[in-house]
C-alpha positions in Angstrom: 4.5 -13.5 -2.9 1.0 -13.8 -1.7 0.1 -11.5 1.3 -3.1 -12.4 3.4 -5.7 -10.7 5.3 -8.8 -11.5 7.0 -11.9 -10.0 5.3 -12.8 -8.4 8.7 -9.4 -6.8 9.3 -8.7 -3.2 8.3 -6.4 -4.3 5.4 -9.1 -6.8 4.2 -11.8 -4.2 4.5 -9.7 -1.5 2.7 -9.0 -4.2 0.0 -12.7 -4.9 -0.3 -13.7 -1.3 -0.4 -11.3 -0.4 -3.2 -12.1 -3.5 -5.4 -15.9 -2.3 -5.0 -16.9 -5.6 -3.5 -19.7 -5.5 -0.5 -18.0 -6.3 2.6 -21.4 -7.6 4.0 -21.4 -10.1 1.1 -17.8 -11.0 0.9 -18.2 -14.3 2.9 -15.4 -16.5 0.7 -11.9 -16.2 -0.7 -11.1 -12.7 -2.4 -7.8 -12.6 -4.4 -6.6 -9.0 -5.5 -4.1 -9.4 -8.1 -3.0 -5.8 -9.4 -6.3 -4.2 -10.7 -8.1 -7.7 -11.0 -10.2 -9.1 -8.5 -11.3 -12.8 -8.2 -13.5 -14.8 -5.9 -14.8 -18.1 -5.0 -13.6 -20.7 -7.7 -12.0 -18.0 -10.2 -9.9 -17.2 -7.1 -8.8 -20.9 -6.4 -8.2 -21.4 -10.0 -6.0 -18.1 -10.4 -3.9 -18.8 -7.3 -3.3 -22.4 -8.6 -2.1 -20.9 -11.9 0.3 -18.4 -9.9 1.9 -21.1 -8.0 3.0 -22.5 -11.0 4.3 -26.1 -12.0 1.8 -29.0 -12.1 -0.8 -26.6 -10.3 -1.0 -25.0 -13.8 -2.9 -27.9 -15.1 -6.0 -27.0 -13.0 -6.8 -24.1 -15.3 -8.7 -26.5 -17.6 -11.5 -26.3 -14.9 -12.1 -23.0 -16.6 -14.2 -24.6 -19.4 -16.5 -25.4 -16.7 -19.1 -22.9 -16.2 -18.6 -20.4 -13.3 -22.0 -21.3 -11.6 -21.0 -25.0 -11.6 -17.6 -24.2 -10.3 -18.9 -22.0 -7.6 -21.5 -24.5 -6.5 -18.6 -27.0 -6.0 -16.7 -24.3 -4.3 -19.7 -23.7 -1.8 -20.4 -27.1 -1.2 -16.6 -28.0 -0.2 -16.9 -24.6 1.8 -20.0 -25.7 3.8 -18.7 -29.0 4.4 -15.2 -28.1 5.2 -15.5 -28.4 9.1 -17.3 -31.5 8.9 -14.3 -33.2 6.9 -11.4 -31.2 8.6 -12.6 -30.1 11.9 -12.8 -26.7 13.2 -10.6 -24.9 15.7 -11.9 -22.8 18.6 -10.0 -19.8 17.3 -8.0 -18.7 14.1 -4.4 -19.4 14.4 -2.1 -16.2 14.5 0.7 -16.2 12.1 4.1 -17.1 13.7 5.8 -13.8 14.5 9.0 -14.2 13.1 8.5 -16.6 10.1 5.1 -15.2 8.6 4.9 -11.6 9.5 5.6 -10.1 6.0 2.8 -12.6 4.6 0.0 -10.7 6.5 -1.2 -7.3 5.8 -2.4 -6.6 9.2 1.0 -8.0 10.8 2.2 -4.7 12.0 -0.8 -3.2 13.1 
């Protein structure tokens, strides 16, 4: 099961500190899986692999150099609001159905 935390939240900050990731420079996705930490394109590919099924096919993209994959990740991140729109505020998780999926839900 995945659990989520905003990077700015207390749980997100604690995870970054525990993983020796500079909180100021952490401006993208960070995945902590046990003792391993994944960022940017590595995080996305690892998440797809953990989802299983047909998503595992995306692991073939690991043969592409990380710098290229991260450049593509950055390009998508820079343009996501133009392509998908931007909300005025972050949506809060549904209290009943998603509370256990967010590390800071109880705070």
